[in-house]
C-alpha beads as a LAMMPS data file, in Angstrom:
LAMMPS data file: protein, C-alpha beads

282 atoms
281 bonds

1 atom types
1 bond types

-500.0 500.0 xlo xhi
-500.0 500.0 ylo yhi
-500.0 500.0 zlo zhi

Masses

1 110.0

Atoms # bond

1 1 1 -188.448 -443.341 299.244
2 1 1 -187.272 -439.855 300.417
3 1 1 -187.422 -438.559 296.822
4 1 1 -190.874 -440.071 295.905
5 1 1 -192.331 -438.612 299.288
6 1 1 -190.632 -435.023 298.230
7 1 1 -192.207 -435.466 294.616
8 1 1 -195.569 -436.020 296.157
9 1 1 -195.365 -433.315 298.567
10 1 1 -194.435 -430.805 295.715
11 1 1 -197.407 -432.134 293.710
12 1 1 -199.620 -431.817 296.733
13 1 1 -198.522 -428.157 297.193
14 1 1 -199.083 -427.376 293.596
15 1 1 -202.601 -428.682 293.643
16 1 1 -203.558 -427.088 296.722
17 1 1 -202.263 -423.835 295.633
18 1 1 -204.002 -424.142 292.153
19 1 1 -207.144 -424.992 294.087
20 1 1 -206.883 -422.029 296.302
21 1 1 -206.237 -419.710 293.301
22 1 1 -209.483 -420.816 291.777
23 1 1 -211.406 -420.368 294.859
24 1 1 -209.975 -416.633 294.876
25 1 1 -211.042 -416.238 291.518
26 1 1 -214.492 -417.533 292.045
27 1 1 -214.880 -414.982 295.176
28 1 1 -213.556 -412.247 293.022
29 1 1 -216.322 -412.826 290.676
30 1 1 -218.792 -413.410 293.399
31 1 1 -217.985 -410.019 294.918
32 1 1 -218.540 -408.173 291.487
33 1 1 -221.908 -409.836 291.240
34 1 1 -222.794 -408.800 294.514
35 1 1 -221.781 -405.212 293.923
36 1 1 -223.864 -405.032 290.732
37 1 1 -227.049 -406.346 292.704
38 1 1 -226.079 -403.741 295.410
39 1 1 -225.882 -406.426 298.090
40 1 1 -223.128 -406.729 300.953
41 1 1 -219.908 -408.307 300.054
42 1 1 -218.474 -408.541 303.693
43 1 1 -218.618 -412.266 303.887
44 1 1 -217.099 -412.822 300.412
45 1 1 -214.286 -410.321 301.025
46 1 1 -213.385 -412.189 304.128
47 1 1 -213.481 -415.439 302.493
48 1 1 -211.251 -414.131 299.669
49 1 1 -208.673 -412.436 302.298
50 1 1 -208.224 -415.716 304.132
51 1 1 -208.060 -417.945 301.118
52 1 1 -205.358 -415.564 299.777
53 1 1 -203.593 -415.769 303.007
54 1 1 -203.666 -419.701 302.823
55 1 1 -202.353 -419.549 299.414
56 1 1 -199.432 -417.359 300.482
57 1 1 -198.654 -419.723 303.122
58 1 1 -198.530 -422.603 300.853
59 1 1 -196.498 -420.645 298.067
60 1 1 -193.969 -419.457 300.704
61 1 1 -193.347 -422.901 302.043
62 1 1 -194.674 -422.407 305.626
63 1 1 -196.776 -425.426 305.461
64 1 1 -193.897 -427.690 303.872
65 1 1 -193.713 -429.839 307.091
66 1 1 -197.590 -430.406 307.027
67 1 1 -197.357 -431.621 303.248
68 1 1 -194.590 -434.015 304.224
69 1 1 -196.353 -435.392 307.229
70 1 1 -193.926 -434.116 309.937
71 1 1 -195.893 -431.890 311.992
72 1 1 -196.445 -433.472 315.657
73 1 1 -198.137 -432.591 318.811
74 1 1 -195.017 -432.427 321.000
75 1 1 -193.968 -428.932 322.036
76 1 1 -190.766 -427.514 320.549
77 1 1 -187.622 -427.870 322.308
78 1 1 -184.404 -425.990 322.222
79 1 1 -181.363 -428.347 321.774
80 1 1 -179.897 -427.716 325.134
81 1 1 -180.706 -426.532 328.567
82 1 1 -178.864 -424.753 331.240
83 1 1 -177.929 -427.871 333.054
84 1 1 -174.194 -428.012 332.520
85 1 1 -171.493 -425.922 331.452
86 1 1 -172.763 -422.345 330.517
87 1 1 -171.400 -419.902 327.890
88 1 1 -171.678 -416.539 329.532
89 1 1 -171.497 -413.516 327.102
90 1 1 -171.016 -409.917 328.418
91 1 1 -172.842 -407.616 326.203
92 1 1 -170.746 -404.627 327.005
93 1 1 -167.886 -406.552 325.198
94 1 1 -169.733 -406.846 322.137
95 1 1 -170.009 -404.405 319.131
96 1 1 -173.434 -402.824 318.345
97 1 1 -174.596 -405.546 315.707
98 1 1 -173.442 -408.406 317.609
99 1 1 -175.162 -407.184 320.807
100 1 1 -178.270 -406.744 318.675
101 1 1 -178.192 -410.161 317.296
102 1 1 -177.889 -411.489 320.921
103 1 1 -180.818 -409.721 322.343
104 1 1 -183.150 -410.311 319.308
105 1 1 -182.234 -413.893 319.251
106 1 1 -183.091 -414.552 322.744
107 1 1 -185.919 -412.223 323.502
108 1 1 -188.006 -413.257 320.411
109 1 1 -190.219 -413.272 318.706
110 1 1 -190.964 -409.524 318.793
111 1 1 -194.093 -407.792 317.571
112 1 1 -193.729 -405.751 314.371
113 1 1 -195.842 -402.846 313.596
114 1 1 -196.076 -400.043 311.009
115 1 1 -196.200 -396.807 312.631
116 1 1 -198.230 -394.116 310.905
117 1 1 -197.511 -390.301 311.939
118 1 1 -197.906 -386.907 310.608
119 1 1 -195.885 -383.634 310.993
120 1 1 -197.096 -380.198 311.567
121 1 1 -197.297 -379.433 308.105
122 1 1 -199.695 -382.440 307.388
123 1 1 -197.124 -384.778 305.784
124 1 1 -197.501 -388.387 306.485
125 1 1 -194.904 -390.993 307.452
126 1 1 -194.831 -394.616 307.574
127 1 1 -192.100 -396.658 309.450
128 1 1 -191.717 -400.277 310.735
129 1 1 -190.923 -400.810 314.388
130 1 1 -190.253 -403.940 316.468
131 1 1 -189.246 -402.125 319.675
132 1 1 -192.726 -402.302 321.174
133 1 1 -194.355 -403.729 324.147
134 1 1 -197.419 -403.490 326.315
135 1 1 -196.722 -402.403 329.629
136 1 1 -200.247 -401.629 331.277
137 1 1 -203.825 -402.708 330.692
138 1 1 -205.281 -399.872 332.841
139 1 1 -204.533 -397.329 331.548
140 1 1 -203.679 -398.936 328.426
141 1 1 -200.157 -398.202 327.490
142 1 1 -197.643 -399.442 325.221
143 1 1 -193.928 -398.093 324.940
144 1 1 -191.668 -397.988 321.905
145 1 1 -187.918 -397.167 321.477
146 1 1 -187.270 -394.579 318.805
147 1 1 -183.612 -394.297 318.025
148 1 1 -181.690 -391.817 315.934
149 1 1 -180.427 -392.643 312.288
150 1 1 -176.520 -393.304 311.497
151 1 1 -175.932 -389.467 311.356
152 1 1 -177.604 -388.934 314.919
153 1 1 -180.841 -387.291 313.675
154 1 1 -184.000 -388.291 315.446
155 1 1 -186.103 -390.307 313.183
156 1 1 -188.985 -388.723 311.623
157 1 1 -191.533 -390.869 313.680
158 1 1 -190.160 -389.323 316.784
159 1 1 -190.114 -385.852 315.262
160 1 1 -193.624 -386.089 314.027
161 1 1 -195.022 -387.433 317.489
162 1 1 -193.299 -384.265 319.079
163 1 1 -195.189 -382.127 316.646
164 1 1 -198.481 -384.149 316.620
165 1 1 -198.765 -386.665 319.339
166 1 1 -201.116 -389.038 317.641
167 1 1 -200.179 -392.143 315.614
168 1 1 -201.621 -395.288 314.190
169 1 1 -199.916 -398.896 314.816
170 1 1 -200.830 -401.170 311.739
171 1 1 -200.345 -405.063 312.553
172 1 1 -199.657 -407.009 309.484
173 1 1 -200.696 -410.455 308.346
174 1 1 -197.791 -412.933 308.045
175 1 1 -196.979 -413.681 304.376
176 1 1 -194.264 -412.637 301.737
177 1 1 -196.502 -409.516 300.195
178 1 1 -196.553 -407.754 303.952
179 1 1 -192.864 -408.572 304.617
180 1 1 -192.086 -406.948 301.316
181 1 1 -194.002 -403.930 302.478
182 1 1 -191.953 -403.840 305.666
183 1 1 -188.911 -403.749 303.478
184 1 1 -190.261 -401.053 301.325
185 1 1 -191.063 -398.619 304.226
186 1 1 -187.840 -399.230 306.140
187 1 1 -185.927 -397.286 303.316
188 1 1 -184.776 -394.021 304.681
189 1 1 -186.161 -391.004 302.884
190 1 1 -185.477 -387.287 303.283
191 1 1 -187.699 -385.674 305.676
192 1 1 -190.907 -384.544 304.210
193 1 1 -190.928 -387.253 301.659
194 1 1 -193.725 -389.896 302.462
195 1 1 -193.355 -393.850 302.243
196 1 1 -197.247 -393.835 301.673
197 1 1 -196.689 -392.709 297.896
198 1 1 -195.682 -396.399 297.079
199 1 1 -198.042 -398.194 299.432
200 1 1 -201.598 -398.927 298.267
201 1 1 -204.100 -397.635 300.797
202 1 1 -207.454 -395.867 301.208
203 1 1 -208.142 -392.608 303.564
204 1 1 -210.203 -392.427 306.828
205 1 1 -213.041 -390.093 307.548
206 1 1 -210.350 -387.187 308.241
207 1 1 -208.649 -387.675 305.065
208 1 1 -205.609 -389.357 306.258
209 1 1 -203.964 -392.323 304.649
210 1 1 -205.219 -395.825 305.939
211 1 1 -203.639 -399.082 305.584
212 1 1 -206.797 -401.255 304.825
213 1 1 -204.790 -404.391 304.150
214 1 1 -203.575 -404.503 308.023
215 1 1 -204.871 -407.225 310.305
216 1 1 -205.515 -404.500 312.893
217 1 1 -204.903 -400.871 313.577
218 1 1 -204.213 -399.229 316.966
219 1 1 -204.934 -395.506 317.255
220 1 1 -202.537 -394.136 320.094
221 1 1 -201.276 -390.725 321.847
222 1 1 -197.942 -389.992 323.031
223 1 1 -198.397 -389.241 326.597
224 1 1 -194.707 -389.036 327.679
225 1 1 -191.008 -389.025 326.262
226 1 1 -188.516 -390.527 328.452
227 1 1 -184.718 -390.853 328.253
228 1 1 -182.923 -394.194 328.035
229 1 1 -180.040 -394.456 330.278
230 1 1 -176.806 -394.125 328.413
231 1 1 -178.698 -394.462 325.065
232 1 1 -179.425 -392.132 322.216
233 1 1 -182.700 -393.477 321.847
234 1 1 -186.006 -392.126 323.342
235 1 1 -188.758 -394.062 324.982
236 1 1 -192.185 -393.127 323.716
237 1 1 -195.109 -394.027 325.907
238 1 1 -198.289 -394.490 323.921
239 1 1 -201.763 -394.630 325.264
240 1 1 -203.958 -396.749 323.135
241 1 1 -207.491 -395.016 322.179
242 1 1 -208.994 -397.238 319.748
243 1 1 -208.314 -400.757 318.269
244 1 1 -209.630 -401.463 314.842
245 1 1 -210.264 -404.943 313.926
246 1 1 -211.926 -406.688 311.018
247 1 1 -215.564 -407.674 311.275
248 1 1 -216.112 -410.908 313.102
249 1 1 -212.883 -410.794 315.004
250 1 1 -213.568 -410.045 318.549
251 1 1 -210.118 -409.445 319.855
252 1 1 -210.174 -412.103 322.496
253 1 1 -207.981 -414.582 320.398
254 1 1 -204.190 -413.783 319.365
255 1 1 -203.998 -412.822 315.846
256 1 1 -201.755 -414.717 313.374
257 1 1 -199.547 -411.630 312.466
258 1 1 -196.094 -410.782 311.206
259 1 1 -193.358 -410.621 313.848
260 1 1 -189.617 -410.651 314.325
261 1 1 -187.870 -413.819 315.159
262 1 1 -184.022 -413.190 315.323
263 1 1 -182.262 -410.286 313.909
264 1 1 -183.946 -409.031 310.608
265 1 1 -185.975 -412.287 310.317
266 1 1 -189.566 -411.925 309.588
267 1 1 -192.094 -414.670 310.113
268 1 1 -195.621 -415.572 311.291
269 1 1 -196.426 -415.368 314.902
270 1 1 -196.135 -418.922 316.617
271 1 1 -198.895 -421.105 315.855
272 1 1 -197.492 -424.370 316.915
273 1 1 -197.639 -426.055 320.316
274 1 1 -199.405 -423.776 323.108
275 1 1 -200.726 -424.098 326.689
276 1 1 -203.025 -421.639 328.490
277 1 1 -201.541 -420.409 331.993
278 1 1 -203.504 -417.974 334.024
279 1 1 -200.786 -416.189 335.855
280 1 1 -203.023 -413.369 336.987
281 1 1 -204.368 -412.892 340.459
282 1 1 -208.210 -413.124 340.717

Bonds

1 1 1 2
2 1 2 3
3 1 3 4
4 1 4 5
5 1 5 6
6 1 6 7
7 1 7 8
8 1 8 9
9 1 9 10
10 1 10 11
11 1 11 12
12 1 12 13
13 1 13 14
14 1 14 15
15 1 15 16
16 1 16 17
17 1 17 18
18 1 18 19
19 1 19 20
20 1 20 21
21 1 21 22
22 1 22 23
23 1 23 24
24 1 24 25
25 1 25 26
26 1 26 27
27 1 27 28
28 1 28 29
29 1 29 30
30 1 30 31
31 1 31 32
32 1 32 33
33 1 33 34
34 1 34 35
35 1 35 36
36 1 36 37
37 1 37 38
38 1 38 39
39 1 39 40
40 1 40 41
41 1 41 42
42 1 42 43
43 1 43 44
44 1 44 45
45 1 45 46
46 1 46 47
47 1 47 48
48 1 48 49
49 1 49 50
50 1 50 51
51 1 51 52
52 1 52 53
53 1 53 54
54 1 54 55
55 1 55 56
56 1 56 57
57 1 57 58
58 1 58 59
59 1 59 60
60 1 60 61
61 1 61 62
62 1 62 63
63 1 63 64
64 1 64 65
65 1 65 66
66 1 66 67
67 1 67 68
68 1 68 69
69 1 69 70
70 1 70 71
71 1 71 72
72 1 72 73
73 1 73 74
74 1 74 75
75 1 75 76
76 1 76 77
77 1 77 78
78 1 78 79
79 1 79 80
80 1 80 81
81 1 81 82
82 1 82 83
83 1 83 84
84 1 84 85
85 1 85 86
86 1 86 87
87 1 87 88
88 1 88 89
89 1 89 90
90 1 90 91
91 1 91 92
92 1 92 93
93 1 93 94
94 1 94 95
95 1 95 96
96 1 96 97
97 1 97 98
98 1 98 99
99 1 99 100
100 1 100 101
101 1 101 102
102 1 102 103
103 1 103 104
104 1 104 105
105 1 105 106
106 1 106 107
107 1 107 108
108 1 108 109
109 1 109 110
110 1 110 111
111 1 111 112
112 1 112 113
113 1 113 114
114 1 114 115
115 1 115 116
116 1 116 117
117 1 117 118
118 1 118 119
119 1 119 120
120 1 120 121
121 1 121 122
122 1 122 123
123 1 123 124
124 1 124 125
125 1 125 126
126 1 126 127
127 1 127 128
128 1 128 129
129 1 129 130
130 1 130 131
131 1 131 132
132 1 132 133
133 1 133 134
134 1 134 135
135 1 135 136
136 1 136 137
137 1 137 138
138 1 138 139
139 1 139 140
140 1 140 141
141 1 141 142
142 1 142 143
143 1 143 144
144 1 144 145
145 1 145 146
146 1 146 147
147 1 147 148
148 1 148 149
149 1 149 150
150 1 150 151
151 1 151 152
152 1 152 153
153 1 153 154
154 1 154 155
155 1 155 156
156 1 156 157
157 1 157 158
158 1 158 159
159 1 159 160
160 1 160 161
161 1 161 162
162 1 162 163
163 1 163 164
164 1 164 165
165 1 165 166
166 1 166 167
167 1 167 168
168 1 168 169
169 1 169 170
170 1 170 171
171 1 171 172
172 1 172 173
173 1 173 174
174 1 174 175
175 1 175 176
176 1 176 177
177 1 177 178
178 1 178 179
179 1 179 180
180 1 180 181
181 1 181 182
182 1 182 183
183 1 183 184
184 1 184 185
185 1 185 186
186 1 186 187
187 1 187 188
188 1 188 189
189 1 189 190
190 1 190 191
191 1 191 192
192 1 192 193
193 1 193 194
194 1 194 195
195 1 195 196
196 1 196 197
197 1 197 198
198 1 198 199
199 1 199 200
200 1 200 201
201 1 201 202
202 1 202 203
203 1 203 204
204 1 204 205
205 1 205 206
206 1 206 207
207 1 207 208
208 1 208 209
209 1 209 210
210 1 210 211
211 1 211 212
212 1 212 213
213 1 213 214
214 1 214 215
215 1 215 216
216 1 216 217
217 1 217 218
218 1 218 219
219 1 219 220
220 1 220 221
221 1 221 222
222 1 222 223
223 1 223 224
224 1 224 225
225 1 225 226
226 1 226 227
227 1 227 228
228 1 228 229
229 1 229 230
230 1 230 231
231 1 231 232
232 1 232 233
233 1 233 234
234 1 234 235
235 1 235 236
236 1 236 237
237 1 237 238
238 1 238 239
239 1 239 240
240 1 240 241
241 1 241 242
242 1 242 243
243 1 243 244
244 1 244 245
245 1 245 246
246 1 246 247
247 1 247 248
248 1 248 249
249 1 249 250
250 1 250 251
251 1 251 252
252 1 252 253
253 1 253 254
254 1 254 255
255 1 255 256
256 1 256 257
257 1 257 258
258 1 258 259
259 1 259 260
260 1 260 261
261 1 261 262
262 1 262 263
263 1 263 264
264 1 264 265
265 1 265 266
266 1 266 267
267 1 267 268
268 1 268 269
269 1 269 270
270 1 270 271
271 1 271 272
272 1 272 273
273 1 273 274
274 1 274 275
275 1 275 276
276 1 276 277
277 1 277 278
278 1 278 279
279 1 279 280
280 1 280 281
281 1 281 282
């Protein structure tokens, strides 16, 4: 019975993926016809984008539990709670990688963004970051930890912010293509070489590269740079000037975007059990 159920779920996945692929093809043809008639293609573009996202989710296996009928309504639970004996780990006794694994697996998931900066010579840089957090709503402030590379040199992102204190934070859709984009831009390049050279993009009104495949973009300014006690990393304090969202997205609901859950593990933002709790004072 188990093997028959697996065969049925695989057959269902292939059928759904094939159907979604045909929908994408139909949307592409409709967009071309709209262009020829000089009509707006916004609704078809949105439909094509969301359908492609659904296809990628199916092909990547993130909906396998749904195909196999294993999705429930119960909240996810950790195997154990702090009820009996506890394992206490002293972080000062761990080497760097083990310490990073402990922190990222416990304080997780973490947001992931691609940070676009420009140096004084007008050379553009694009790098993934997960050390990002909102620390104030009024004024709108986020902080980002920027470390040095293995040779002790400050990363291009920080060097560029010191020369030109503006940046764009790109939030990505969850999917294998965007995860591959993160891996591509994570490669260390000589200063002055641009990660944008291998990334499909458009340009904005000022002639700067713009990642139009992103789910959202935040234009920010570095308003302060702070040392971190005992660390080589610096804490960049960024004020958010603008948030760019796709047409039809109001920004009042959480986006389904790429994040880091555990060390070096990329996945979609949590979309399972949830409950709204208003913890703010009136």
